[in-house]
Backbone as JSON Lines, residues from 0, in Angstrom:
{"i":0,"aa":"M","n":[-2.67,225.34,-103.33],"ca":[-3.05,223.97,-103.04],"c":[-1.94,223.27,-102.26]}
{"i":1,"aa":"G","n":[-0.69,223.63,-102.53],"ca":[0.43,223.0,-101.84],"c":[0.46,223.31,-100.36]}
{"i":2,"aa":"T","n":[0.06,224.53,-99.99],"ca":[0.04,224.87,-98.57],"c":[-1.05,224.13,-97.83]}
{"i":3,"aa":"V","n":[-2.16,223.88,-98.52],"ca":[-3.26,223.14,-97.89],"c":[-2.82,221.71,-97.61]}
{"i":4,"aa":"I","n":[-2.15,221.1,-98.56],"ca":[-1.67,219.73,-98.36],"c":[-0.66,219.71,-97.21]}
{"i":5,"aa":"G","n":[0.18,220.72,-97.12],"ca":[1.14,220.79,-96.03],"c":[0.49,220.95,-94.67]}
{"i":6,"aa":"E","n":[-0.65,221.64,-94.64],"ca":[-1.36,221.83,-93.38],"c":[-2.15,220.6,-92.98]}
{"i":7,"aa":"V","n":[-2.66,219.87,-93.95],"ca":[-3.53,218.74,-93.67],"c":[-2.74,217.45,-93.44]}
{"i":8,"aa":"T","n":[-1.53,217.36,-93.97],"ca":[-0.74,216.14,-93.86],"c":[-0.52,215.68,-92.42]}
{"i":9,"aa":"P","n":[-0.15,216.56,-91.48],"ca":[0.02,216.08,-90.1],"c":[-1.28,215.53,-89.5]}
{"i":10,"aa":"L","n":[-2.39,216.16,-89.84],"ca":[-3.67,215.66,-89.33],"c":[-3.98,214.28,-89.92]}
{"i":11,"aa":"A","n":[-3.73,214.12,-91.2],"ca":[-3.98,212.83,-91.85],"c":[-3.09,211.74,-91.27]}
{"i":12,"aa":"L","n":[-1.84,212.07,-91.0],"ca":[-0.94,211.08,-90.41],"c":[-1.38,210.72,-88.99]}
{"i":13,"aa":"G","n":[-1.86,211.69,-88.25],"ca":[-2.36,211.42,-86.91],"c":[-3.55,210.48,-86.92]}
{"i":14,"aa":"I","n":[-4.43,210.68,-87.89],"ca":[-5.6,209.81,-88.01],"c":[-5.17,208.42,-88.47]}
{"i":15,"aa":"A","n":[-4.26,208.36,-89.43],"ca":[-3.83,207.07,-89.96],"c":[-3.07,206.25,-88.93]}
{"i":16,"aa":"L","n":[-2.36,206.91,-88.04],"ca":[-1.57,206.2,-87.04],"c":[-2.28,206.12,-85.7]}
{"i":17,"aa":"S","n":[-3.57,206.36,-85.71],"ca":[-4.33,206.31,-84.46],"c":[-4.37,204.88,-83.91]}
{"i":18,"aa":"P","n":[-4.84,204.67,-82.7],"ca":[-4.82,203.34,-82.09],"c":[-5.76,202.33,-82.74]}
{"i":19,"aa":"F","n":[-6.67,202.77,-83.58],"ca":[-7.62,201.84,-84.17],"c":[-6.97,200.74,-85.01]}
{"i":20,"aa":"P","n":[-5.95,201.01,-85.82],"ca":[-5.33,199.91,-86.57],"c":[-4.38,199.06,-85.73]}
{"i":21,"aa":"V","n":[-4.1,199.45,-84.51],"ca":[-3.15,198.71,-83.68],"c":[-3.75,197.37,-83.26]}
{"i":22,"aa":"V","n":[-5.02,197.35,-82.88],"ca":[-5.66,196.11,-82.42],"c":[-5.66,195.04,-83.52]}
{"i":23,"aa":"P","n":[-6.14,195.35,-84.74],"ca":[-6.07,194.31,-85.77],"c":[-4.65,193.9,-86.11]}
{"i":24,"aa":"A","n":[-3.71,194.84,-86.05],"ca":[-2.33,194.49,-86.35],"c":[-1.78,193.49,-85.33]}
{"i":25,"aa":"I","n":[-2.09,193.69,-84.07],"ca":[-1.64,192.75,-83.03],"c":[-2.29,191.39,-83.24]}
{"i":26,"aa":"L","n":[-3.58,191.4,-83.54],"ca":[-4.27,190.12,-83.78],"c":[-3.71,189.41,-85.0]}
{"i":27,"aa":"L","n":[-3.34,190.16,-86.03],"ca":[-2.76,189.55,-87.22],"c":[-1.39,188.95,-86.93]}
{"i":28,"aa":"L","n":[-0.64,189.58,-86.06],"ca":[0.69,189.07,-85.74],"c":[0.63,187.79,-84.91]}
{"i":29,"aa":"L","n":[-0.51,187.52,-84.29],"ca":[-0.66,186.31,-83.5],"c":[-1.18,185.12,-84.31]}
{"i":30,"aa":"T","n":[-1.41,185.32,-85.6],"ca":[-1.87,184.22,-86.44],"c":[-0.71,183.32,-86.83]}
{"i":31,"aa":"Q","n":[-1.02,182.19,-87.44],"ca":[0.03,181.24,-87.82],"c":[0.9,181.79,-88.96]}
{"i":32,"aa":"R","n":[0.29,182.48,-89.89],"ca":[1.04,183.07,-91.01],"c":[1.12,184.58,-90.82]}
{"i":33,"aa":"A","n":[1.79,184.99,-89.79],"ca":[1.8,186.4,-89.38],"c":[2.41,187.32,-90.44]}
{"i":34,"aa":"R","n":[3.5,186.92,-91.04],"ca":[4.18,187.8,-91.99],"c":[3.3,188.07,-93.21]}
{"i":35,"aa":"E","n":[2.68,187.05,-93.77],"ca":[1.83,187.23,-94.95],"c":[0.57,188.03,-94.59]}
{"i":36,"aa":"T","n":[-0.01,187.7,-93.45],"ca":[-1.24,188.36,-93.04],"c":[-0.98,189.84,-92.73]}
{"i":37,"aa":"A","n":[0.08,190.12,-92.02],"ca":[0.41,191.51,-91.69],"c":[0.77,192.3,-92.93]}
{"i":38,"aa":"G","n":[1.45,191.69,-93.86],"ca":[1.79,192.37,-95.12],"c":[0.55,192.71,-95.93]}
{"i":39,"aa":"A","n":[-0.39,191.78,-95.97],"ca":[-1.64,192.04,-96.68],"c":[-2.44,193.15,-96.0]}
{"i":40,"aa":"F","n":[-2.46,193.14,-94.67],"ca":[-3.16,194.19,-93.92],"c":[-2.53,195.55,-94.18]}
{"i":41,"aa":"L","n":[-1.21,195.62,-94.13],"ca":[-0.52,196.88,-94.36],"c":[-0.74,197.39,-95.78]}
{"i":42,"aa":"T","n":[-0.69,196.49,-96.75],"ca":[-0.93,196.88,-98.13],"c":[-2.36,197.4,-98.31]}
{"i":43,"aa":"G","n":[-3.32,196.69,-97.76],"ca":[-4.71,197.13,-97.86],"c":[-4.95,198.46,-97.17]}
{"i":44,"aa":"W","n":[-4.31,198.63,-96.02],"ca":[-4.45,199.89,-95.27],"c":[-3.89,201.06,-96.08]}
{"i":45,"aa":"A","n":[-2.71,200.88,-96.64],"ca":[-2.07,201.94,-97.42],"c":[-2.85,202.25,-98.7]}
{"i":46,"aa":"V","n":[-3.32,201.21,-99.38],"ca":[-4.11,201.42,-100.6],"c":[-5.42,202.13,-100.26]}
{"i":47,"aa":"G","n":[-6.06,201.74,-99.18],"ca":[-7.3,202.38,-98.78],"c":[-7.12,203.86,-98.48]}
{"i":48,"aa":"I","n":[-6.06,204.2,-97.77],"ca":[-5.79,205.61,-97.46],"c":[-5.45,206.37,-98.74]}
{"i":49,"aa":"A","n":[-4.7,205.76,-99.64],"ca":[-4.34,206.41,-100.91],"c":[-5.57,206.66,-101.77]}
{"i":50,"aa":"V","n":[-6.48,205.7,-101.82],"ca":[-7.7,205.86,-102.63],"c":[-8.57,206.97,-102.06]}
{"i":51,"aa":"V","n":[-8.77,206.98,-100.76],"ca":[-9.58,208.03,-100.15],"c":[-8.94,209.39,-100.37]}
{"i":52,"aa":"T","n":[-7.62,209.49,-100.22],"ca":[-6.92,210.75,-100.44],"c":[-7.07,211.21,-101.88]}
{"i":53,"aa":"A","n":[-6.93,210.3,-102.83],"ca":[-7.05,210.65,-104.25],"c":[-8.47,211.12,-104.57]}
{"i":54,"aa":"V","n":[-9.47,210.43,-104.07],"ca":[-10.86,210.82,-104.33],"c":[-11.14,212.2,-103.74]}
{"i":55,"aa":"L","n":[-10.7,212.44,-102.52],"ca":[-10.93,213.73,-101.9],"c":[-10.15,214.84,-102.59]}
{"i":56,"aa":"A","n":[-8.97,214.55,-103.1],"ca":[-8.2,215.55,-103.84],"c":[-8.91,215.91,-105.14]}
{"i":57,"aa":"V","n":[-9.47,214.92,-105.82],"ca":[-10.21,215.18,-107.05],"c":[-11.46,216.01,-106.75]}
{"i":58,"aa":"L","n":[-12.16,215.66,-105.68],"ca":[-13.34,216.43,-105.3],"c":[-12.98,217.85,-104.88]}
{"i":59,"aa":"A","n":[-11.84,218.02,-104.25],"ca":[-11.43,219.35,-103.79],"c":[-11.1,220.27,-104.95]}
{"i":60,"aa":"T","n":[-10.65,219.73,-106.07],"ca":[-10.34,220.57,-107.22],"c":[-11.6,221.14,-107.84]}
{"i":61,"aa":"G","n":[-12.74,220.51,-107.61],"ca":[-14.0,220.99,-108.16],"c":[-14.69,222.04,-107.31]}
{"i":62,"aa":"I","n":[-14.14,222.31,-106.13],"ca":[-14.75,223.31,-105.26],"c":[-14.34,224.69,-105.74]}
{"i":63,"aa":"E","n":[-15.33,225.55,-105.9],"ca":[-15.07,226.89,-106.38],"c":[-14.89,227.83,-105.19]}
{"i":64,"aa":"V","n":[-13.76,228.51,-105.15],"ca":[-13.45,229.44,-104.06],"c":[-13.71,230.85,-104.56]}
{"i":65,"aa":"R","n":[-14.51,231.59,-103.83],"ca":[-14.82,232.96,-104.24],"c":[-14.22,233.94,-103.25]}
{"i":66,"aa":"E","n":[-13.67,234.98,-103.79],"ca":[-13.12,236.05,-102.96],"c":[-14.19,237.12,-102.84]}
{"i":67,"aa":"G","n":[-14.47,237.54,-101.63],"ca":[-15.44,238.6,-101.44],"c":[-16.6,238.13,-100.58]}
{"i":68,"aa":"T","n":[-17.49,239.03,-100.31],"ca":[-18.62,238.72,-99.46],"c":[-19.76,238.15,-100.29]}
{"i":69,"aa":"P","n":[-20.52,237.21,-99.74],"ca":[-21.64,236.65,-100.48],"c":[-22.77,237.67,-100.62]}
{"i":70,"aa":"A","n":[-23.49,237.58,-101.69],"ca":[-24.6,238.52,-101.92],"c":[-25.86,238.07,-101.2]}
């Protein structure tokens, strides 16, 4: 399981750091309360990624891996 996480981590970071969150971040920095708004956005973004990762990790433990050819 550790090797799978090591292989998937760069892909997950690439998706998380993609240009899609850049636009809202720039718009948030242009608001009157930029520091509070950007902090809330960053916290929500990190919590959302952590929740999705945790749910997928729990679901992945339930997958049964079989060695051999299917019948």
